[in-house]
N, C-alpha and C positions, 0 to 999 in steps of 0.2 A: 221280477225282472224279466221273466219270459213274456209277461203281458206288455210290458214297456217295449221289449225288443220287437215284438210283432207290430206295435203301434208305430214304431219309428221306421221299421223296414216298409210298412205300408205308406208312410208319409214320403219316404225317399222315392219309393216306386211312383207315387203320384207326381212328385216333383219332376222326376226324369222322363216319365212316360205318359204324361197327360195327353189326352187326345187333342188334336188340333180343332179348336173351336170353329164353327162355321162363320161366326162373326168375329170382329175385332173385340179385344178386351174392353170391358168398361173402364172408364177413367180411374175408378177406385183401385183397379189392379196395378196400375203404375203408381199410385200414391201409397200403397201399403208398404210398411217397412220391409226391407229385404228378408225374404224367407230363410236366408242363410247369410251369415256374416261373421267376421272376426274369427276365421278358422285358423287355429293355432296348433301346430305340431309339437309334441313333447321332445325333449332332447333326444331320447332314444329312437323316436319315430314310431314307437309302439302305440301311442295314443294321440288323439287329437281332441280339441275342445272347440266349441263354436256357440253362437247364439242362433237359434233356429225357431221358426214357426211350426209347431206340431200340433195337429188337431185344433187349429185356430188360436193357440196360446203361445206367447213368447216363453221359450224355455232355454236354460243353460244346459247343454248337453256335452258329456264326455264320453267318447266311444274308443274302442280299440281300432287299430288299422284294418281289422277284418270286419268293421261295422257292427261290433257287438257292443250295445250300450253299457257303460259302467256307472254313469252318474246322470241323473235327470232332476232339474228343479225349475218350477215355474217362477218367472221373473215378475209377473204382474206389471206394474207401472215402472219398475226399476229401469234406469236409463244406463245401460252398460256401455262404457267408453272404451275399455281395453281389457285384454286378457294376457296373462304372462304366466309361464310355467316356472316353478321352482322345482328343479329336478323332474321326476315323472310322477311324484306323489301329491303335489299341491298345485292348484290353480289360483293365482292371484287375480281377483276381479276388482277393476276400478269403475266406479258408477258415479252418477251425479243426481242431485235433487234440487229443485228450486225451493228455497226456504225464505220466509219472511222474518228478517232479523230485527227490524225496526230502524229507525232513523239514526240511532246511535251508532250504527255500523255503516255509515256513509251511504244511505239509502236503505229502502226497506227490503227489496227482494234481491237474493244472490244466488247464484248457481254454485252449490258447495259439492265437493267431490267426497266420496266415501269409499271405503274398501272392505272387502270380505275375502277370506281364504277358504278354499275347499280342500279338505283332506279327502282325495279321490277314493282311496281304498277303503277308508272307514265310513265314507259317505256322511261327513259331518262338516260344519263350517264354523269359523269364528269371525266376529266383526271387528275390524281394525279400530282401536280406540273405543271399543264398545263395552268394555268391562265397567259395570256400574260402581265397582269397588275401587276403581283407579280414576278418580276425578281430577287428575292432574293435567289432563289434555282435553281440548275441545273435540267433540265428536265429529270431526271432519278431517280429511286428508289434505296436507298442503304439499303435494308432490309425492311421487313414487320413485324410488331409486334402486329397484331390483331386489334380488335375494341372495342369500349366502348360506352355505353349510358350514357351521362352526361346531367342532367337537361332536359331530354326529347329528346336530339338530338344525332345523332350517329356520331361518329368520328372514323376514322382510324389512326393508328399510323405507320409511315414510317421514315425510315432514309433518310436524304436528304443532299446533298453537298450544303453548304451555300455559297454565295458570301460576300466578305468584300470589302471595299473601303479604300485604303491607298495611300500614295504618288505615287505609281506606277499605280494607277487607280483601276478598279475592278478586282478582282481575286478570285478563289475558296479557301476556308480555307485549309491550309495544315500544316503539322508538319514541324519542323526545318529541317528534312531530306528530305522534299519536297513530302511527301505522303499526299493525300487527306484523310480527315476523316469526317465522317458525324455528323450532329446534329440529334435529334430525333424531328419530327414534328407532330402535332395533325392536321388532315385534316378533314374538315367538309364534310360529305358524301353527303350532298344535294347540296352544293355550290362549293365545291372544295377549299374554303378558308382555309388557313393554318397558324399555329403560332407554335413557338417553345415550345415543352413540356420539353426538357432537352437538354442542351448544351453538345456537345461531347468534349472529350479531344484528344490529339494526339494519345492516346493509348487506347481509348474506343473501345471495340470490340463487345459488345452486351448489349441489355437492356431486362428487363422483365417488361411487362406492365400488369396491373390487368384489369379485365372486368369492373372496375370502373374508369378506365383511369388514375390510379396512376402508376407512374414509381417506381416500388417496389425495383428493384435492377439493377446493371450494372456491367459488367465485364471489368476490366482494364488490358490490356495485353500489356507488352513491348516487341515488336518484336525484339529488339536487343539482349536481353538476355533471353527471355521467362519468366521473372518474372510476376506473375499475382496476382490480388486482386479482390475480388467481394465484392461490397459495397452495403449496405442496406440504403433505404432512411426512414426506419421506426424505426431505432435504432441510437441513438446517438453515440454508439461505432463504428458504421458504417461498419468496415471490418468483413465480415462474413467468409472469408477464404483467404489464400494466399499461395504462393509457387512459384516453378519454373517449367515450363513445356516447355523445349527447342523446341520440335516439335509440340506444340500446343494441347497437350492432356489434355484440360480443357475446361469447358463450363457450361453454365446455361441451364439445361434441362427442366426448367419451374417451375410452383409452385409444392409444395409438396401435401399432402393430405388435407391441409387446405390452405386458403389464406394467412396465416401468416408464411408459410414456403416455402423454395425454394430448388430445387434439383440442386446440384452441382456435375458435373462428372469430375473425375480426375484420373490420373494414380498414384496408390499407391502401391509401391514395386512390380511392374509388374502386378498388378491386376486392372481391370477396375472397379472403385468404384463409386457408387452413394451415396452421403451424403445429407440427409434431414436436412436442417439447419433453425432454427428459425430466421425470418426477425425482430423479436422484440429484442431479446437479444443475438443472435449469437450462441446459444447453438446447438449442434448436437443432433437432435431428434432420428435419426437412420442412419445406414450405411448398404448399400447393395452391395454385389458382383454380377455384372451382369451375370457372368457365371452361378450363382446359382439362383439368384432371377429374372434374366430377365431385360430387358430394360423397362423404364417407359413409359406408354401409357397415354396421355393427353386427357381430354374431349375438344372438339372443343369450347363449348360455355363458360364453367366455367374456362378452362385451368388448372383445378386441375388434380393431378395424380389419376387415377381411376383403373389402372391395370397394368399388365406386360406382356411382350412377350419375349420368350427365343431367338428370333432373330429379328434384327430391322424391317425386312420387312415381318415377318411371321404373322400368325393368332395370336390374343391375347390368351394367356394361362390362365390368371387369371384376373378376375375383382373383386375389393374389395367388391362391393354390391353383396350379395347373390341373390337378386331379379334380377339384371341385368345379373349376371352370368347365371342364370337359363334361362333367355330369349335368351341370345346368344347361349348357349348349344343347346336349343331346335330348334333354327333357323338353326343352321349348320347341325344338324341331318336330316334335309330335303334333304341333298345332299349327300347320301351315295355313295361312290366310286369316288368322285371328291375332288380336293383341293378346299376348300371353305374358303373364307376370308371376314369378315366384313370390308367394306371400309368406312362406314359413318353410323351415327346413330342419331336418334332424342334425344332430351334431356332426355326423359323418357324411352328410349330404347323400346318403343312400335313399332317402325318402324325402319328397318335396311336396308341398301344397302349391298348386298352380292355379291361377284364376285366368280363364280366358273370356274375352268379350270382343265386340267389334264384328264387322260383317253382319251376319245374320244371328249372332249370339247375343242374347240379352244378359249373359253372364253365366258361367259354370265353374265350379270348384272341382279340382281333380286331386286325387292322391297318386302321386307318381312314385313307382318303385323302380329304381335304377337297376337293382340286382335282377329283378323279374322282367325287366324291360316292359313294364305295364303301366298304364294310366286308367284309373278307375274313377268314374264320376262320383262325387259326394253329394251334390245337389246344386240347385239353381236359386239365386236370389229372387228372381221373377219367374216363377214356374209357368204362369199363365200367359206370359208375353212370349208366344211362340215365334219361331223363325220368320214366318210369313208376316208378322207384325212388327218386325224391327226395321226401322228406317236406316238406310246406309249412312255411314259417318265418314268424312274426310276432311283433310286440311284445306283452308283457303288461304293462300298467300296474296298479299296486296300491299300497296304503299300508302302511308299516311300522306296528308297534304304536304307536310314539310319534308317528305321523302324517306321518313323512317320506315324500315321494313317490318311489317306486321304479319301475324299469323292468327287465324281463327278456326273454329270447328263449324262445319257445315253439316246439318242432318236433313236428309231429304225425306219426304213421305215414303212409306213402303210401296214399291212398284212404280214410283214416279220416274219420268224422263228428265226431270229438273229443269223445266222451262216455264216461265211466266207464272211463277207460284206466288201465293201470299206468303208473307214472311213474319216470323216472330224473332225479334232480336233479344238475346238473353245474355246481357253482361254479367260476369260472375261477381261474387261478393269479395270481400277483403278490405281494400282492393288488392292486398298482397296475396294472391292466389292465381291459378290459372286452370283452364280447361284443357282436356286432352282427348285422346280417341278412346273414349269410354262409353258405356251405356249410361246416359243421364236420364233419370226417370221423368224429369219435368220436360226436357227437350223431346223425349220419345213420345211423351203424351200428346204434345202438340203435333209432332209429325204424324202420329196415327189418325189425327183429325184433318190431315191434308196440308199442313203448313211446312214450309222450309223453316229451319231453325239455325240462326247464326249466333255463335257464342265467340265474341271477340276477345282476344288476349291483348287488350290495349296496353299502352306503356304504364309502367307501374306494376305490372303482373310480374309473378315469379316465373321460373322455369325457362327463361330465355336469356339469362346472364344478368350480371349486377348492372351493367350500363344500362340495359333496357328497363330494368327495375327502377334505377335511380332517375331515369328520364321522366318518371311520373311525379317526382317531387315538385311541388308548386302548381301541378296541372289538374288537380281535382276540379272537375266541372269546366275544364279548359281543353287542353289537347287530349287529356284522357277521354273526354266526351266526344271530340270530333274524330278520334281514332275509331270510335264505334260507328258513326255515321259515314266514315270514309269506307269502311267495309260493306256497308249497305249500298254505297254507290258503285263499289266494284261488282257486287252481285247483279245489280241492275245492268251494268255495262255488259256482263257476260250473258245476260238474258235469262238468268236463273230465276229471277224474281220480278214481280211487277212492283215498281217503287210507289205506286199509289195505293198499295195494299200491305202496309207494314205497321205492326204494333211493337211495342218495346216492353219487355217484362223482366223483373229481376228481383233479387232478394238481397237485403243488407246493402253494401255499396252498390250492387246491381240495382236495388230499389231506388237508391238516390239517382243512379244513371237514368232510370226509367222516368222519373219525375223531371229531371233536368232535360230529358229529351223533348218534353212538350212545354217547358218553361224557358230555361236558359237558351235551348234551341227551339226553333219553330218550323212548321211546314214539312215535317218529316213523317210523323207517325199518326196513325188513326186512333190509337188508344195507348194507354200506359197503365201498367200494373206494378205496384210496388209491394213487396212483402218485407216487413221489418226494416224498411228503408230510412235513411236520413233525409229529412226534408228541409233542415235548417242547420247548417254547419255551426253557426255561432252558439246556439243552444245546445248542440250536441258536444261541442267543447267544453261547455259549461258542466255538462253532465259527467264527462269524463274526469274533468278536474275535481268535481265533488266526490267521485268514486275513488280515484287513485292519487289525488293530491295535485296541487297546482304545479309543484316542481317534481316532475316524473318524466321518465323516458317515453311513456305512452303519450302524454300530452304533447311533449315536443314532437313526437313522430306524427301525430294528427295534424299539427300545425304546420310541420314541414310539408305534408302532402297538399294542405289546402293553401299554402303560401302565406299563411297568417303571420308566420314568423319573419316574413320579409316585407310586411307592411300592406300586403294586398287586402282588399275589402272582400271578406267572404260573403257579404250580402249580395255581391254581384253574381254569385253562383248559388244562390239559396232559392230553391224552388218555391218555398213557403212565402218568401218575400216577393217573389215574382209570380205569384199565383194569378194575378190579373192578366198575365200573358199566356196562360194555358190555352192551347189551341186543340185540345182533344179530350175526350172523357178519361177520367182517372179512377182506378180502383185502388183503394188502400187496404191491405190485409196486415193485421198485426197481432201477435200473440201477447195475451195479458201478462205472461211471465217472462217476457223478453228482458234479460238483465244486460244485453249488450247494446241495443238500440232501444231506448224507452218508448213505450207506446204513445207518449206525448209527441213524439215526432210525427206520427200519423194524425193524431187528433188536431194538432196545430195545422197540419197542411189541409185537413178536411175543413176546419173553420175558415182558413184563408180562401179556399176555392169557393166555399158556399157564399162568403161575403163578397166574392168578385162575380158571382152568378155563373160559376163554371160547374159543369156536370161532374159529380164526384159521388162515389160510394165507399162506404167504410164497413169492413168485416172484421170484427174482433173475435179472436179465438181464446176462449177461457183455458187456462192451464197450459197454453203453448208456450215453449221457450224459443230462443232465437234459431236453433238448429233444427226445429221440427222433429224432435226425437220421440214424440208419441205419434202413434199411427193415426188416430182420429184427427189430430191437428193437421197432419201432412195431407191426408185425404181432403179435408175441408178446404185447405189452401189450394190444392191442386184443382178441385172441382170449381171453386169460385174463379180462379184465374182462367181456366180454359173456358168456362161459360161466358166470361166477360169478352174475351177475344172473339169467340164465336159470334156474339151478339154485334160487336162493333167492326169486325173484320172477317166476315163469313167467307169461308173457302168455297170452291166450286160446289154447287149443290150435289153433284153426283159424288163427289168425295165425301162431303160432310154427311150424307145420308148412308154411306156404305156400311 
């Protein structure tokens, strides 16, 4: 352990005190997976866990608050998605892997979740549903629902696909329509032994489990028509709420302010409503509009509602406890000029993990000790991207052509005065997502090469209220697309960019927007780059139907965005079907293990462009998933996209060669 301690100490020293390079970092440095991520403080505040790059290897690290390593494990190609503490002794790890299941499972490749649990003190681990002597459950996790200490032992709660034996032999439980559904299992965190905590139904969608191990509530959702019910296990009347949500706008958001209430999120007359309901008698305790009160924030240990945030990924705005609010406010005041967010906290809020970024900070994690009035740096996700190479980021406010207020993110090249610049437009994916004042590795890579980068939060984006989000319904390739180009026009009006020197780049829905920018639209962009983008909405809908079923909320939601449910012809906004109109070179990049947008979306676009005699390149990435969770894939995508834009829309020679 002393050798490990020295290695880690050296790694932290290198991260925090690397000498400023004489030249800007290579593109690879922006494309590397973050050198530090998923930093999570234990309930006592005495330990924290993280995924870190140490000696060039991805490692899972648990250390004491004094930076003394307790546990270290190489991750290899494991894609860690989440870390959660069970007390101070167990770390629950959720990961995923792309697996080929064959066509019998509605398509060949699927991204399956898996879990393992580390006993930190004894430095051993067990795999969830990994016991070869208990073949009652498939070796995958269908949701994680927290941990509980029961009679002195710790258990984790996971959804699992159960096997049943009938006259046809062994098979996984499924509904009459052929869809798998999970049961809820209680897993011993020491031994891995498991047993059913609650049996699922063909329409069970979610569970709520208390820190005492009680299944307090469950959500029943009928995929065929959107009917829903939330059931309580504490009340004989059982049904806490019911209704119809055709596109799935309903869910359990956790416990309320006490263990006897639950938070139900639903769409009520076009408003995003949180209803706090008693688990004892079904009475509504309070109702909140998220546009006004913010989204609920839960405590990791108690799972109670402790505060609110006005954006789902933003800093907490309000904590109900005045003592905790004072400690949080004091902690964040230590970082003036930066975007500072609490990412984890001890149960008593005496220790916090805070991440800073923005300004000239590419990102730093800090351990804040309230009692000591200290903030010690833990490390940096991008250690080689030093302050002089971080492009400044700010909001851009503008109006769409129909008058709707818009916001986007503008990143300028480091040291730029922000005038007459070449531009890279980078619409986000989703489309139900949004960009904020954060260090974005893709945007910063382009900024480091002399480009302004504009990330528009077009209608349909989250983070700006339900009305703004819902304004995107029916506008896929229509007003969602012109919202992007309206922002470009505003930048040109302000003199920030040269409108003759613009390319459009994006991934997932952003990849669709890039392709639509040179086909559905014309005369705007000098080149387009799509990573994992949709090129043909109709065949994409077919893919989703085949994966999740024709009568499902997911299909209805896609059709709602595309206006396919109102009779609109999606071919009118199909880049693949409009390939003959393409007026700029196109680069298509796609991962072969993409289970969200199939690679056929890019190969179809390539064939269409070649048939039309249009310039196109296709780069396929073996083993790459939709989220680029493997470092070699992310670097390859970044290098290809930057090189393509440099070729077709070069910045000033002095900037490009610097």
